[in-house]
MARTOR-779538 format. One record per residue: residue number from 1; residue in one letter; x negated, y, z of N, C-alpha, C in turn. Coordinates in steps of 0.05 Angstrom, whole numbers. Atoms other than C-alpha are relative to their C-alpha. Layout:
# MARTOR-779538
[NUM, 'A', [X, Y, Z], [X, Y, Z], [X, Y, Z]]
...
This chain:
# MARTOR-779538
[1, 'M', [9, -19, 20], [443, -322, -98], [-25, -10, -14]]
[2, 'R', [25, 5, 14], [390, -329, -151], [-17, 25, 2]]
[3, 'I', [17, -23, -5], [333, -284, -130], [-26, -3, -16]]
[4, 'G', [24, 0, 17], [278, -268, -180], [-24, 10, 16]]
[5, 'L', [24, -10, -12], [206, -259, -158], [-18, 12, -21]]
[6, 'T', [18, -14, 18], [163, -208, -194], [-26, 5, 14]]
[7, 'Y', [27, -1, -12], [88, -208, -182], [-20, 0, -23]]
[8, 'D', [22, 2, 19], [21, -202, -217], [-22, -16, 13]]
[9, 'L', [21, 18, -10], [-29, -258, -206], [-27, 7, -11]]
[10, 'K', [27, -6, 8], [-103, -247, -208], [-8, -15, -25]]
[11, 'E', [8, 16, 23], [-113, -304, -257], [15, 6, -25]]
[12, 'R', [-15, -7, 23], [-61, -276, -304], [-6, 28, -11]]
[13, 'V', [7, -28, 8], [-91, -206, -308], [-28, 0, -12]]
[14, 'P', [27, 0, 11], [-149, -200, -357], [-17, 22, 12]]
[15, 'E', [17, -20, -13], [-207, -165, -324], [-13, 17, -22]]
[16, 'P', [11, -17, 21], [-226, -105, -367], [-31, 1, 0]]
[17, 'Q', [29, -1, 1], [-298, -103, -391], [-10, 28, 10]]
[18, 'G', [11, -25, -10], [-341, -51, -357], [13, 12, 24]]
[19, 'R', [-13, -10, -23], [-295, -43, -298], [-13, -10, 26]]
[20, 'P', [13, 9, -25], [-317, -49, -225], [9, -28, 9]]
[21, 'E', [-5, 28, -7], [-319, -117, -192], [25, -3, 17]]
[22, 'D', [-25, 2, -15], [-258, -100, -149], [24, 8, -16]]
[23, 'A', [-22, -9, 17], [-214, -84, -209], [26, -15, 5]]
[24, 'L', [-24, 17, -3], [-166, -142, -193], [7, -3, 29]]
[25, 'E', [-4, 4, -29], [-166, -132, -117], [29, 0, 8]]
[26, 'E', [-28, -3, -10], [-93, -112, -112], [18, -23, -8]]
[27, 'Y', [-18, 20, 11], [-65, -171, -151], [2, -24, 19]]
[28, 'D', [-7, 20, -20], [-34, -230, -115], [-10, -28, -8]]
[29, 'S', [6, 29, 4], [-48, -305, -108], [26, -15, 0]]
[30, 'M', [-23, 17, 0], [0, -362, -119], [8, -7, 28]]
[31, 'E', [-6, 6, -28], [-5, -375, -44], [22, 20, 10]]
[32, 'T', [-19, -20, -9], [33, -310, -32], [28, -5, -13]]
[33, 'V', [-26, 4, 14], [86, -324, -85], [14, -24, 11]]
[34, 'E', [-13, 24, -11], [99, -394, -59], [10, 4, 28]]
[35, 'A', [-9, -6, -27], [104, -369, 12], [26, 16, 0]]
[36, 'I', [-24, -16, 2], [156, -317, -7], [23, -17, -11]]
[37, 'A', [-21, 18, 12], [194, -368, -50], [11, -19, 22]]
[38, 'K', [-9, 19, -21], [196, -417, 9], [18, 14, 20]]
[39, 'A', [-16, -15, -19], [223, -363, 55], [27, 6, -11]]
[40, 'I', [-26, -6, 13], [277, -344, 6], [17, -25, -3]]
[41, 'E', [-15, 25, 3], [296, -416, -7], [10, -10, 27]]
[42, 'G', [-8, 7, -27], [299, -426, 68], [25, 14, 9]]
[43, 'R', [-25, -15, -5], [356, -375, 68], [23, -11, -17]]
[44, 'G', [-21, 12, 16], [394, -419, 19], [3, 12, -28]]
[45, 'H', [0, -12, 26], [378, -379, -43], [-18, -15, -19]]
[46, 'A', [18, 11, 20], [346, -401, -108], [-21, 21, -7]]
[47, 'A', [22, -19, 6], [277, -369, -121], [-8, -5, -29]]
[48, 'V', [6, 2, 28], [266, -355, -195], [-26, 16, -6]]
[49, 'R', [26, -13, 4], [193, -340, -212], [-1, 14, -27]]
[50, 'L', [0, -16, 24], [191, -283, -262], [-27, 10, -8]]
[51, 'G', [27, -9, 6], [118, -262, -258], [-1, 30, -6]]
[52, 'G', [3, -28, 7], [94, -196, -286], [-8, 3, -29]]
[53, 'G', [9, -5, 27], [73, -163, -351], [20, -10, -21]]
[54, 'R', [-17, 10, 21], [99, -194, -415], [16, -25, 8]]
[55, 'D', [-15, 23, -11], [118, -258, -378], [26, 10, 13]]
[56, 'F', [-24, -11, -14], [165, -216, -335], [21, 10, -21]]
[57, 'L', [-19, -11, 20], [195, -181, -396], [16, -22, -13]]
[58, 'N', [-14, 22, 13], [212, -247, -429], [19, -14, 19]]
[59, 'R', [-16, 16, -19], [238, -281, -367], [24, 16, 11]]
[60, 'I', [-22, -15, -11], [281, -224, -341], [23, 1, -20]]
[61, 'L', [-21, 0, 21], [318, -224, -407], [13, -27, -3]]
[62, 'A', [-11, 27, 4], [327, -299, -407], [14, -11, 25]]
[63, 'E', [-11, 11, -25], [343, -312, -333], [23, 17, 10]]
[64, 'K', [-21, -14, -13], [406, -294, -296], [-7, 1, 30]]
[65, 'V', [6, -2, -28], [387, -267, -228], [18, 22, 13]]
[66, 'D', [-17, -19, -14], [428, -230, -176], [-16, 23, 13]]
[67, 'L', [17, -19, -14], [370, -193, -144], [-29, -8, -6]]
[68, 'V', [28, 5, 3], [295, -186, -153], [-15, 8, 25]]
[69, 'F', [18, -6, -22], [245, -190, -96], [-27, 8, -13]]
[70, 'N', [22, -10, 16], [190, -146, -124], [-25, 5, 16]]
[71, 'I', [26, -7, -11], [116, -146, -106], [-20, 5, -22]]
[72, 'A', [17, -4, 23], [89, -132, -176], [-15, 27, 2]]
[73, 'E', [18, -24, -2], [30, -83, -176], [-1, 16, -26]]
[74, 'G', [2, -14, 26], [35, -66, -250], [-28, -3, -12]]
[75, 'L', [25, 5, 15], [-19, -68, -303], [-12, 26, -9]]
[76, 'G', [14, -23, 11], [-71, -19, -327], [-12, 17, 22]]
[77, 'N', [13, -20, -18], [-106, 41, -296], [18, 24, 4]]
[78, 'F', [-19, -23, -1], [-43, 84, -295], [8, 6, 29]]
[79, 'R', [-8, -7, -27], [-24, 123, -233], [29, -8, 6]]
[80, 'S', [-28, 8, -4], [48, 101, -244], [4, -30, -5]]
[81, 'R', [-3, 28, 7], [33, 27, -255], [18, -16, 18]]
[82, 'E', [-18, 15, -18], [70, 3, -193], [29, 5, -6]]
[83, 'A', [-28, -6, 8], [133, 34, -223], [9, -15, -24]]
[84, 'Q', [-7, 13, 26], [131, -9, -286], [23, -19, 3]]
[85, 'V', [-20, 20, -3], [172, -68, -262], [27, 12, 10]]
[86, 'P', [-25, -12, -8], [224, -28, -223], [14, 17, -21]]
[87, 'S', [-12, -16, 22], [234, 18, -283], [15, -18, -20]]
[88, 'V', [-13, 18, 18], [250, -41, -328], [26, -11, 14]]
[89, 'L', [-23, 11, -14], [297, -70, -275], [23, 21, 1]]
[90, 'E', [-21, -20, -1], [334, -4, -269], [12, 3, -28]]
[91, 'M', [-10, -3, 27], [340, 1, -345], [20, -23, -6]]
[92, 'L', [-17, 23, 5], [371, -69, -346], [23, -3, 20]]
[93, 'G', [-21, 1, -20], [415, -56, -285], [-3, -23, 19]]
[94, 'V', [5, 22, -19], [383, -110, -242], [-9, 11, 27]]
[95, 'P', [8, -9, -27], [381, -96, -167], [-26, -12, 9]]
[96, 'Y', [26, 10, -9], [314, -104, -132], [-6, 11, 27]]
[97, 'S', [9, -8, -26], [281, -99, -65], [-23, 20, -3]]
[98, 'G', [23, -18, -1], [232, -45, -46], [7, 28, -11]]
[99, 'S', [-2, -28, 8], [220, 27, -67], [5, 3, -30]]
[100, 'D', [-6, -5, 29], [242, 58, -133], [-24, 11, -15]]
[101, 'P', [23, -8, 17], [197, 80, -191], [-11, 27, 9]]
[102, 'L', [10, -26, -8], [192, 152, -166], [-18, -2, 24]]
[103, 'C', [15, 4, -24], [169, 132, -97], [-27, -14, -6]]
[104, 'L', [24, 16, 5], [120, 80, -123], [-21, 16, -16]]
[105, 'A', [19, -16, 15], [89, 129, -172], [-13, 22, 17]]
[106, 'L', [12, -22, -15], [80, 187, -124], [-17, -10, 24]]
[107, 'T', [16, 10, -22], [53, 144, -67], [-26, -11, -9]]
[108, 'L', [26, 10, 10], [0, 112, -110], [-19, 23, -6]]
[109, 'E', [15, -25, 4], [-23, 183, -126], [-5, 12, 27]]
[110, 'K', [5, -7, -28], [-55, 195, -58], [2, 30, 6]]
[111, 'P', [-2, -29, -6], [-63, 271, -62], [28, 10, 0]]
[112, 'L', [-28, -9, 1], [10, 281, -81], [15, -10, 25]]
[113, 'A', [-13, 11, -24], [33, 235, -25], [-8, 16, 25]]
[114, 'K', [9, -15, -23], [-10, 273, 25], [13, 28, 1]]
[115, 'R', [-13, -26, 1], [19, 339, 1], [29, -1, 10]]
[116, 'L', [-28, 2, -8], [90, 315, 11], [3, -6, 30]]
[117, 'V', [-3, 6, -29], [79, 286, 81], [-9, 24, 16]]
[118, 'S', [8, -24, -15], [43, 349, 102], [23, 21, 1]]
[119, 'F', [-24, -17, -1], [105, 389, 82], [20, -9, 21]]
[120, 'A', [-19, 11, -19], [144, 343, 128], [-11, 3, 29]]
[121, 'G', [10, -5, -27], [100, 364, 187], [-18, -22, 10]]
[122, 'V', [18, 22, -8], [54, 303, 187], [-29, 9, -4]]
[123, 'A', [28, -8, 2], [-20, 316, 201], [-14, -19, -19]]
[124, 'T', [16, 16, 19], [-67, 292, 146], [-27, 14, -3]]
[125, 'P', [27, -13, 3], [-142, 304, 136], [-1, 19, -24]]
[126, 'K', [4, -19, 23], [-164, 362, 92], [-11, -16, -24]]
[127, 'W', [9, 15, 23], [-177, 340, 21], [-4, 18, -24]]
[128, 'M', [5, -14, 25], [-200, 361, -48], [0, -22, -22]]
[129, 'V', [0, 19, 22], [-188, 327, -115], [-19, 9, -22]]
[130, 'I', [19, -5, 21], [-243, 323, -167], [8, -16, -24]]
[131, 'R', [-11, 14, 24], [-218, 306, -237], [-21, -7, -21]]
[132, 'D', [21, 5, 20], [-282, 309, -278], [-27, 11, 9]]
[133, 'A', [27, -9, -8], [-356, 324, -277], [-2, 30, 1]]
[134, 'A', [1, -29, 0], [-345, 397, -294], [11, 12, 26]]
[135, 'Q', [-12, -9, -25], [-300, 407, -234], [-18, -6, 24]]
[136, 'L', [18, 7, -21], [-349, 371, -190], [-23, 20, 2]]
[137, 'A', [22, -20, 0], [-404, 419, -211], [8, 27, 11]]
[138, 'E', [-10, -26, -9], [-361, 479, -195], [10, 1, 29]]
[139, 'A', [-11, 1, -27], [-336, 455, -127], [-18, 13, 21]]
[140, 'D', [15, -13, -22], [-356, 495, -66], [2, -18, 25]]
[141, 'W', [0, 19, -22], [-375, 442, -16], [-9, 12, 27]]
[142, 'G', [9, -14, -24], [-402, 493, 33], [22, 4, 21]]
[143, 'V', [-23, -5, -19], [-332, 503, 63], [15, -26, 6]]
[144, 'F', [-14, 25, -5], [-312, 430, 63], [-11, -14, 25]]
[145, 'P', [9, 12, -25], [-314, 395, 131], [-15, -26, -5]]
[146, 'L', [16, 24, 0], [-367, 342, 141], [1, -14, 27]]
[147, 'P', [4, 17, 23], [-372, 284, 145], [25, -2, -17]]
[148, 'A', [-22, 3, 19], [-328, 270, 84], [2, -29, -8]]
[149, 'F', [-6, 28, 9], [-299, 208, 52], [10, 2, -29]]
[150, 'A', [-8, -2, 28], [-291, 195, -23], [12, -27, -8]]
[151, 'K', [-14, 24, 10], [-243, 146, -57], [15, 7, -25]]
[152, 'P', [-17, -4, 24], [-206, 137, -123], [27, 11, 8]]
[153, 'A', [-25, -14, -8], [-143, 180, -124], [25, -17, -3]]
[154, 'H', [-25, 16, 3], [-94, 126, -147], [-7, -30, -2]]
[155, 'E', [5, 29, -3], [-116, 57, -124], [10, -8, 28]]
[156, 'G', [-7, 11, -26], [-98, 11, -66], [-19, -22, 7]]
[157, 'S', [15, 23, -9], [-126, -49, -28], [-30, 7, 4]]
[158, 'S', [28, -9, -6], [-189, -8, -10], [-18, -1, -25]]
[159, 'K', [16, 0, 24], [-212, -8, -83], [-17, 26, 1]]
[160, 'G', [18, -22, 0], [-273, 37, -87], [-9, 10, 27]]
[161, 'I', [8, -8, -27], [-280, 42, -11], [-20, -20, 11]]
[162, 'R', [22, 16, -10], [-345, 16, 16], [-10, 11, 27]]
[163, 'V', [11, -9, -25], [-384, 21, 81], [-16, 26, -4]]
[164, 'T', [16, -24, 6], [-424, 76, 46], [18, 24, -8]]
[165, 'S', [-18, -21, 9], [-361, 118, 31], [1, 24, 19]]
[166, 'R', [2, -22, -19], [-372, 161, 93], [-25, 17, -8]]
[167, 'L', [21, -17, 12], [-414, 220, 67], [-7, 23, 19]]
[168, 'K', [9, -20, -20], [-455, 266, 111], [-11, 26, -11]]
[169, 'S', [12, -24, 11], [-481, 318, 62], [11, 5, -28]]
[170, 'T', [-9, -7, 27], [-465, 354, -3], [-12, -18, -21]]
[171, 'P', [11, 18, 20], [-515, 313, -44], [12, -28, 1]]
[172, 'Q', [-13, 26, -2], [-483, 249, -18], [28, 1, -13]]
[173, 'I', [-27, -3, 12], [-414, 274, -38], [-2, 1, -30]]
[174, 'V', [3, -3, 29], [-437, 293, -108], [-7, -27, -12]]
[175, 'E', [8, 26, 11], [-471, 226, -119], [23, -20, 1]]
[176, 'A', [-22, 19, -3], [-412, 186, -93], [23, 6, -20]]
[177, 'V', [-22, -8, 18], [-360, 225, -133], [-8, -6, -29]]
[178, 'K', [9, 7, 27], [-401, 217, -197], [4, -30, -6]]
[179, 'G', [-2, 29, 3], [-403, 142, -187], [29, -9, -2]]
[180, 'L', [-28, 7, 0], [-328, 137, -173], [13, 9, -26]]
[181, 'L', [-11, -10, 26], [-310, 180, -234], [-8, -19, -23]]
[182, 'E', [10, 18, 22], [-352, 135, -278], [12, -27, 1]]
[183, 'H', [-9, 28, -2], [-330, 68, -252], [30, -4, 1]]
[184, 'Y', [-29, 4, -3], [-256, 79, -237], [16, 16, -20]]
[185, 'R', [-13, -14, 23], [-240, 128, -294], [26, 13, 9]]
[186, 'Q', [-23, -14, -10], [-192, 169, -253], [-11, 22, 19]]
[187, 'P', [9, -20, -19], [-194, 230, -207], [-9, -13, 27]]
[188, 'V', [10, 9, -26], [-230, 223, -140], [10, 19, 22]]
[189, 'M', [-8, -16, -22], [-203, 247, -74], [-22, 0, 21]]
[190, 'V', [20, -4, -22], [-254, 275, -24], [16, 10, 24]]
[191, 'E', [-16, -4, -23], [-225, 275, 45], [-17, 4, 25]]
[192, 'E', [13, -2, -26], [-246, 298, 114], [0, -27, 14]]
[193, 'F', [1, 26, -14], [-270, 237, 152], [7, 4, 30]]
[194, 'I', [-9, -2, -27], [-234, 228, 218], [-14, -22, 16]]
[195, 'D', [14, 20, -17], [-279, 193, 269], [20, -9, 22]]
[196, 'G', [-18, 10, -20], [-234, 149, 311], [13, -27, -9]]
[197, 'D', [-13, 26, 5], [-189, 87, 311], [15, 0, -26]]
[198, 'E', [-16, 6, 24], [-160, 59, 247], [25, -14, 9]]
[199, 'V', [-26, 12, -8], [-86, 43, 256], [18, -4, -24]]
[200, 'T', [-20, 5, 21], [-35, 12, 209], [27, -6, 12]]
[201, 'V', [-27, 2, -11], [40, 13, 219], [18, -13, -20]]
[202, 'G', [-19, 14, 18], [91, -35, 190], [28, 9, 6]]
[203, 'L', [-28, -8, -3], [162, -13, 177], [18, -17, -18]]
[204, 'V', [-19, 15, 15], [222, -52, 153], [28, 11, 4]]
[205, 'G', [-27, -10, -2], [293, -28, 138], [4, 27, -11]]
[206, 'N', [-8, -26, 12], [327, 37, 121], [17, 16, 20]]
[207, 'S', [-18, -19, -13], [361, 98, 152], [5, -3, 30]]
[208, 'P', [28, 0, 7], [318, 95, 192], [-11, -29, 1]]
[209, 'P', [12, 26, -2], [271, 36, 185], [-9, -5, 29]]
[210, 'R', [11, 6, -26], [247, -1, 247], [-30, -5, -2]]
[211, 'V', [29, 5, 0], [174, -4, 266], [-4, -29, 9]]
[212, 'V', [6, 28, -6], [152, -77, 263], [-23, -1, 21]]
[213, 'G', [23, -1, -18], [86, -61, 297], [-19, 22, -6]]
[214, 'I', [22, -19, 4], [29, -12, 307], [-25, -16, 7]]
[215, 'M', [23, 17, -3], [-37, -48, 297], [-26, 16, -3]]
[216, 'R', [26, -13, 1], [-106, -22, 314], [-20, -19, -12]]
[217, 'V', [20, 16, 14], [-163, -47, 270], [-27, 5, 14]]
[218, 'L', [24, -4, -16], [-225, -58, 313], [-23, -17, -11]]
[219, 'P', [23, 16, 9], [-294, -80, 289], [-11, -17, 23]]
[220, 'R', [12, 17, -21], [-324, -139, 326], [-28, 9, 7]]
[221, 'R', [27, -9, -5], [-393, -109, 318], [1, 30, 5]]
[222, 'K', [-1, -28, -8], [-403, -42, 353], [-11, 18, -22]]
[223, 'T', [10, -18, 20], [-410, 15, 304], [10, 28, 8]]
[224, 'D', [-6, -28, -7], [-410, 91, 313], [22, 11, -18]]
[225, 'H', [-18, -12, 20], [-369, 106, 250], [13, -23, -17]]
[226, 'F', [-12, 23, 13], [-324, 48, 231], [15, 8, -26]]
[227, 'V', [-13, -4, 25], [-301, 45, 158], [15, -26, -7]]
[228, 'Y', [-16, 24, 7], [-244, -3, 140], [-3, -4, -30]]
[229, 'S', [9, 2, 28], [-279, -19, 75], [8, -27, -13]]
[230, 'L', [-6, 25, 14], [-269, -72, 22], [-17, -23, 10]]
[231, 'E', [17, 22, -11], [-328, -112, 48], [11, -11, 26]]
[232, 'V', [-11, 9, -26], [-297, -114, 117], [26, -15, -4]]
[233, 'K', [-26, 14, 5], [-228, -133, 91], [-4, -28, -11]]
[234, 'R', [4, 26, 12], [-256, -190, 51], [-10, -21, 20]]
[235, 'D', [11, 18, -20], [-289, -219, 113], [13, 7, 27]]
[236, 'W', [-13, -10, -24], [-237, -197, 164], [0, -19, 23]]
[237, 'E', [-1, 19, -22], [-235, -261, 204], [-26, 1, 17]]
[238, 'S', [26, -1, -14], [-309, -253, 222], [-6, 28, 11]]
[239, 'L', [8, -26, -6], [-314, -178, 226], [20, 17, 16]]
[240, 'L', [-21, -18, -12], [-248, -152, 255], [15, -14, 22]]
[241, 'T', [-20, 8, -19], [-202, -157, 313], [25, 17, -5]]
[242, 'Y', [-24, -16, 4], [-130, -137, 300], [16, 0, 27]]
[243, 'E', [-13, -4, -25], [-97, -109, 363], [28, 10, -4]]
[244, 'C', [-28, -7, 4], [-22, -109, 361], [17, -14, 22]]
[245, 'P', [-3, -29, 1], [12, -78, 399], [-27, 15, 6]]
[246, 'A', [24, -16, -4], [-42, -24, 396], [-1, 11, 28]]
[247, 'Q', [3, -10, -27], [-69, -5, 464], [-9, 29, -1]]
[248, 'L', [5, -29, 2], [-64, 70, 457], [19, 14, 19]]
[249, 'A', [-16, -16, -19], [-36, 125, 501], [29, 2, -10]]
[250, 'T', [-28, -1, 7], [40, 129, 502], [7, 23, -18]]
[251, 'G', [-6, -24, 17], [41, 199, 473], [-11, -4, -29]]
[252, 'V', [11, 5, 26], [-4, 177, 415], [18, -19, -15]]
[253, 'L', [-17, 20, 13], [40, 117, 400], [26, 14, -9]]
[254, 'Q', [-25, -14, 7], [102, 162, 400], [-5, 18, -25]]
[255, 'D', [6, -17, 23], [68, 210, 351], [-3, -17, -25]]
[256, 'I', [3, 17, 23], [49, 152, 306], [27, -9, -11]]
[257, 'V', [-27, 8, 9], [121, 127, 304], [14, 24, -14]]
[258, 'D', [-13, -24, 11], [147, 198, 291], [-11, 6, -28]]
[259, 'Y', [12, -6, 26], [97, 211, 235], [7, -22, -21]]
[260, 'S', [-6, 21, 18], [111, 143, 204], [28, 2, -11]]
[261, 'L', [-28, -4, 8], [186, 155, 202], [3, 24, -18]]
[262, 'R', [-2, -24, 17], [177, 225, 174], [-11, -6, -28]]
[263, 'A', [13, 6, 26], [130, 200, 119], [18, -19, -16]]
[264, 'F', [-18, 19, 13], [177, 142, 102], [23, 15, -14]]
[265, 'E', [-23, -15, 11], [235, 191, 92], [-9, 20, -21]]
[266, 'A', [9, -21, 18], [195, 246, 58], [-8, -12, -27]]
[267, 'L', [10, 12, 25], [166, 198, 6], [22, -17, -14]]
[268, 'G', [-22, 16, 12], [232, 161, -6], [-5, -30, -1]]
[269, 'C', [6, 29, -2], [207, 92, 15], [26, -15, 5]]
[270, 'R', [-23, 17, -4], [257, 35, 17], [-8, -28, 9]]
[271, 'D', [0, 29, -8], [264, -32, 53], [-25, -7, 17]]
[272, 'F', [24, 6, -15], [191, -38, 76], [-23, 17, -10]]
[273, 'A', [24, -15, 7], [124, -2, 77], [-20, -4, 22]]
[274, 'R', [21, 0, -20], [58, 3, 113], [-14, 27, -1]]
[275, 'M', [13, -26, -2], [27, 69, 137], [-27, -4, 13]]
[276, 'D', [27, 1, -11], [-47, 79, 151], [-7, 27, 13]]
[277, 'F', [8, -24, -14], [-73, 130, 202], [-28, -3, 11]]
[278, 'R', [24, -1, -18], [-138, 150, 236], [7, 18, 23]]
[279, 'I', [-6, -15, -25], [-133, 174, 308], [-25, 15, 8]]
[280, 'S', [23, -17, -7], [-179, 233, 323], [-7, -4, 30]]
[281, 'P', [8, 2, -28], [-218, 235, 389], [19, 15, 19]]
[282, 'D', [-19, -14, -17], [-166, 285, 416], [28, -11, -2]]
[283, 'G', [-26, 14, -1], [-109, 236, 402], [20, 8, -22]]
[284, 'I', [-18, -8, 21], [-80, 265, 338], [0, -22, -22]]
[285, 'P', [-1, 19, 23], [-56, 212, 286], [-1, 16, -26]]
[286, 'Y', [2, -13, 26], [-78, 234, 217], [8, -21, -22]]
[287, 'F', [-10, 18, 21], [-39, 203, 159], [-21, -2, -22]]
[288, 'L', [19, 4, 22], [-85, 172, 107], [15, -7, -26]]
[289, 'E', [-16, 8, 24], [-37, 137, 58], [22, -19, 8]]
[290, 'V', [-22, 19, -4], [24, 94, 51], [-1, -21, -22]]
[291, 'N', [-2, 21, 20], [33, 28, 16], [29, -10, 0]]
[292, 'P', [-28, 9, 1], [106, 17, -5], [3, -28, -12]]
[293, 'L', [1, 28, 9], [85, -51, -34], [-23, -13, 16]]
[294, 'P', [22, 11, -17], [43, -77, 25], [-4, -30, -7]]
[295, 'G', [7, 28, 5], [7, -143, 15], [15, -19, 18]]
[296, 'L', [-16, 19, -15], [48, -203, 37], [-13, -28, 0]]
[297, 'N', [13, 25, -4], [-5, -257, 37], [5, -10, 28]]
[298, 'P', [-8, 9, -27], [17, -301, 95], [-23, -2, 20]]
[299, 'K', [23, 3, -18], [-53, -307, 123], [-15, 27, 4]]
[300, 'S', [18, -23, -1], [-90, -242, 107], [14, 27, -3]]
[301, 'G', [-14, -25, 3], [-37, -189, 94], [4, 14, 26]]
[302, 'D', [-2, -15, -25], [-37, -134, 146], [28, -1, 12]]
[303, 'L', [-28, 1, -10], [39, -133, 151], [7, -27, 11]]
[304, 'P', [-5, 26, -12], [46, -208, 160], [-16, -5, 26]]
[305, 'I', [16, 4, -25], [-11, -207, 212], [14, 14, 23]]
[306, 'M', [-12, -14, -23], [23, -153, 254], [27, -12, 7]]
[307, 'A', [-26, 13, -6], [91, -187, 247], [-5, -25, 17]]
[308, 'R', [7, 24, -15], [59, -252, 272], [-7, 7, 29]]
[309, 'K', [9, -7, -27], [28, -216, 331], [22, 10, 18]]
[310, 'V', [-23, -9, -17], [95, -188, 354], [21, -22, 2]]
[311, 'G', [-18, 22, -4], [128, -256, 350], [18, -8, -22]]
[312, 'W', [-16, 7, 23], [158, -258, 281], [-13, -23, -15]]
[313, 'T', [11, 19, 20], [150, -317, 234], [-2, 14, -27]]
[314, 'Y', [2, -11, 27], [132, -304, 162], [28, 1, -12]]
[315, 'E', [-27, 1, 10], [203, -325, 145], [17, 23, 11]]
[316, 'D', [-14, -22, -13], [229, -273, 194], [-6, 26, -16]]
[317, 'L', [8, -24, 13], [190, -219, 158], [13, 2, -28]]
[318, 'I', [-11, -1, 27], [212, -237, 87], [31, 3, 2]]
[319, 'S', [-29, -2, -4], [284, -245, 112], [8, 29, 7]]
[320, 'A', [-5, -28, -7], [281, -175, 143], [-1, 18, -24]]
[321, 'V', [2, -17, 24], [258, -144, 78], [24, -6, -19]]
[322, 'L', [-23, 8, 17], [311, -183, 39], [26, 12, 11]]
[323, 'D', [-25, -11, -12], [366, -163, 88], [2, 30, -3]]
[324, 'A', [0, -29, 3], [345, -90, 84], [9, 7, -28]]
[325, 'A', [-8, -5, 28], [352, -92, 8], [29, -6, -4]]
[326, 'L', [-28, 8, 4], [419, -128, 10], [18, 20, 14]]
[327, 'Q', [-17, -19, -14], [447, -80, 62], [1, 27, -15]]
[328, 'R', [1, -25, 15], [423, -20, 21], [16, -1, -25]]
[329, 'L', [-13, 3, 26], [451, -47, -44], [30, -6, 3]]
[330, 'G', [-28, 6, -4], [517, -73, -16], [10, -17, -23]]
[331, 'A', [-13, 15, 21], [563, -98, -70], [-16, -1, -26]]
[332, 'K', [16, -1, 25], [513, -79, -125], [-16, -25, -4]]
[333, 'A', [16, 24, 2], [471, -139, -110], [16, -24, -9]]
[334, 'Q', [-17, 23, 8], [530, -185, -121], [13, 4, -27]]
[335, 'D', [-14, -6, 26], [556, -150, -184], [-19, 16, -17]]
[336, 'S', [19, -13, 17], [497, -134, -228], [13, 8, -26]]
[337, 'H', [-11, -10, 25], [514, -92, -289], [-22, 0, -22]]
[338, 'R', [23, 1, 18], [454, -114, -329], [8, 2, -29]]
[339, 'I', [-4, -2, 29], [448, -98, -403], [-6, -27, -13]]
[340, 'Q', [4, 26, 13], [455, -160, -446], [-16, 5, -26]]
């Protein structure tokens, strides 16, 4: 098969003037693209690099591909940007791996994703969305649980999340939200901060997916209130220990698996995803967010790290995602009805 690769490289995305220094954090490196291409070629397929943005539009019309392996994050500050490439592929009738435009749009919008998983019986911290300065001024913070946590409502890769994002008072909340509204130009989600372990869960497959691993994120330096912030992620080799399998009570692990599968189904995820939780002191896993396009950098991506820790090679992981897509698509992947 000829398998197209869709992706957005940091060096190909112009950094908007006046935007925060982490504006390009979600975009990929050529290291990731080449690693995925090598894994696909190792299966006997041809890997066709399609890129993202206008490059993708030109190449998808010119190239004949049987399937697209999609990791494109999309462009702009739109809450539906991750849906851009899959939407074009659907319009052209080109099969692809991963979640569809609806799932990608609603999961990037964190408050909406939280609402849907809570309807499915998954515990999630209390939250409030602030859309502008006027709403911030009117908010009644006296009833909101403290400490709190503030982050942009539709970003990933810990954009806007710093070690200072844990907020202990109303003045701190107001100041933090003002800064996020100004710098990220989107609504801000203020969330109850759950003091406890940070856990991430990798899933691959469909109906139901299988849990690749449950990984606990532990700081090397003792801290009372650990925040899995952008600063920490950028220096993860020095600052973190990734524990997989996570050494947690059996009942907690069972709840994490149950919540992960419920969230995967409720949000309509496909082929692979990564779920993030915080575990409260009384052992309740609280859903934070889901990434249906988890980072696949072979060295630093959370999903590749946990796969490696449970004995998978990188090629095993990419093959599992590809196989999940092919099994889901069936004959469609072999008989594309693309528009000419």
